[in-house]
C-alpha positions as CSV (number, residue, x, y, z in Angstrom):
1,M,-119.9,16.4,53.5
2,D,-123.7,17.4,53.1
3,Q,-126.0,19.0,50.1
4,F,-125.1,22.3,51.0
5,E,-121.4,22.2,50.8
6,L,-122.1,20.3,47.5
7,Q,-124.1,23.0,46.3
8,K,-121.0,25.4,47.4
9,I,-118.3,23.3,45.3
10,V,-120.4,23.1,42.2
11,E,-121.3,26.4,42.5
12,E,-117.1,27.5,42.6
13,V,-116.1,25.0,40.4
14,S,-119.1,26.6,37.9
15,L,-117.8,30.3,38.3
16,E,-114.0,28.9,38.3
17,S,-113.2,26.5,34.8
18,F,-116.9,28.1,32.9
19,G,-116.9,31.6,34.4
20,K,-120.8,31.2,34.6
21,P,-123.3,30.9,37.4
22,F,-124.7,27.3,38.6
23,C,-128.6,28.5,39.9
24,H,-129.8,25.0,40.0
25,K,-129.8,22.3,42.5
26,A,-126.8,19.8,42.9
27,I,-127.9,16.9,45.3
28,F,-126.5,13.6,46.2
29,N,-128.2,10.5,44.9
30,N,-127.4,7.3,46.6
31,R,-129.6,5.4,43.7
32,L,-126.9,6.1,41.0
33,Q,-125.0,2.6,41.0
34,T,-122.9,2.7,37.2
35,T,-122.1,6.1,36.7
36,G,-120.4,9.6,38.8
37,G,-123.4,11.9,37.8
38,R,-126.0,13.5,35.7
39,Y,-127.4,16.1,34.4
40,I,-130.9,16.2,34.5
41,L,-132.5,18.5,31.4
42,K,-135.7,18.9,32.4
43,S,-134.9,20.5,35.7
44,H,-131.7,21.3,35.0
45,D,-130.4,20.2,38.3
46,I,-127.5,17.7,38.3
47,E,-127.4,14.5,40.9
48,L,-123.7,13.1,42.0
49,N,-122.7,9.9,43.1
50,P,-121.7,10.2,46.8
51,K,-119.8,6.9,46.3
52,Y,-117.3,8.3,44.4
53,Y,-116.8,10.9,47.2
54,Q,-116.2,8.4,49.9
55,E,-114.0,6.1,47.4
56,R,-111.8,8.8,45.7
57,G,-112.2,11.8,47.1
58,V,-112.4,15.5,46.2
59,D,-110.5,15.4,43.0
60,E,-112.7,13.2,41.3
61,L,-116.1,14.7,42.4
62,V,-114.6,17.9,40.8
63,A,-114.1,15.9,37.9
64,I,-117.4,14.5,37.9
65,I,-118.9,17.9,38.1
66,K,-116.8,19.8,35.7
67,H,-118.6,17.2,33.3
68,E,-121.8,17.1,34.4
69,L,-121.4,21.6,34.0
70,C,-120.5,21.2,30.5
71,H,-123.8,19.3,29.9
72,Y,-125.8,21.8,31.9
73,H,-124.0,24.6,30.3
74,L,-124.2,24.0,26.9
75,H,-128.0,22.6,27.2
76,I,-128.8,26.5,28.9
77,E,-126.6,28.0,25.6
78,G,-129.2,25.7,23.3
79,K,-125.3,24.0,22.3
80,G,-124.8,20.4,22.2
81,Y,-124.7,19.1,25.0
82,K,-124.7,15.4,24.1
83,H,-121.4,13.2,24.7
84,R,-121.4,12.6,20.8
85,D,-121.6,16.4,20.3
86,Q,-118.5,18.2,18.6
87,D,-119.4,21.3,21.5
88,F,-119.5,19.1,24.4
89,R,-116.4,17.5,23.5
90,N,-114.2,21.0,22.7
91,L,-115.5,22.2,26.1
92,L,-114.2,19.1,28.2
93,K,-110.8,19.7,27.0
94,K,-111.3,23.7,27.6
95,V,-112.2,22.8,31.1
96,D,-110.2,19.8,31.5
97,A,-113.1,17.6,32.3
98,P,-113.3,13.8,32.2
99,R,-115.0,11.8,29.4
100,F,-116.2,8.7,31.9
101,C,-115.2,8.2,35.7
102,K,-113.4,5.9,36.4
103,P,-115.0,2.3,38.1
104,L,-115.7,2.0,41.2
105,E,-113.6,-0.7,43.6
106,S,-116.6,-1.5,45.7
107,V,-119.4,-2.0,42.9
108,K,-119.2,-5.8,41.7
109,R,-118.3,-6.6,37.7
110,R,-121.1,-8.3,36.1
111,K,-119.3,-12.1,36.0
112,V,-118.5,-13.5,32.3
113,S,-121.0,-15.7,30.9
114,K,-119.5,-19.1,30.3
115,Q,-119.0,-20.1,26.6
116,Y,-119.6,-23.3,24.7
117,L,-117.9,-24.9,22.0
118,Y,-119.4,-27.2,20.2
119,V,-117.6,-28.8,16.5
120,C,-119.2,-30.8,13.6
121,K,-117.3,-34.4,13.5
122,N,-118.2,-33.8,9.4
123,C,-117.0,-30.4,8.3
124,G,-114.8,-29.3,11.6
125,L,-117.3,-25.7,11.6
126,Q,-116.9,-24.3,15.2
127,Y,-119.9,-23.1,16.9
128,I,-119.2,-21.4,20.2
129,R,-122.6,-20.6,22.2
130,K,-123.4,-18.8,25.3
131,R,-125.8,-21.4,25.9
132,K,-125.8,-25.3,26.4
133,V,-127.1,-27.3,23.1
134,D,-128.2,-30.3,22.9
135,I,-126.1,-32.3,20.6
136,K,-128.7,-35.5,20.4
137,R,-131.4,-32.4,19.3
138,Y,-129.2,-30.2,16.5
139,A,-127.3,-30.8,14.3
140,C,-124.1,-28.7,11.7
141,G,-126.0,-26.3,9.6
142,K,-123.7,-26.8,7.0
143,C,-123.1,-30.4,6.2
144,S,-125.5,-31.6,8.7
145,G,-123.6,-33.8,10.6
146,K,-123.1,-34.7,14.3
147,L,-121.8,-31.6,17.0
148,M,-119.5,-32.8,19.5
149,E,-118.9,-30.6,22.6
150,L,-115.2,-29.2,23.5
151,S,-114.5,-27.6,26.8
152,K,-113.1,-24.4,26.5
């Protein structure tokens, strides 16, 4: 799908779902990584992630377009266009647009960091840390007892 077809689809969705014209630009932005699309406040343009179209098809793209058009039309009308605003949530329900887009399969998820578990030998207080602690240097904050590392 090229930019011309995308522009045409956005204009059609705007007229069908909202009954209002879309008078600005809709483009694909390959640099979008973690989101399906975004509405730009200053220019009123809409940028869409082409990976969603490639992986999930036209239906998912149309859903993202509806979501971004909710931001667009509410902002132009001077109503609440942010995710937390009631106007925005009501319009999402009215046009059957998703609040969040589904995660892409191709995008690698962040690795869950390892956690370290330490227990005080004296009082039994447990400490969970993201970073390794030198147990020879540090002691329990409650009773100053020696720490022992347990595997988690």
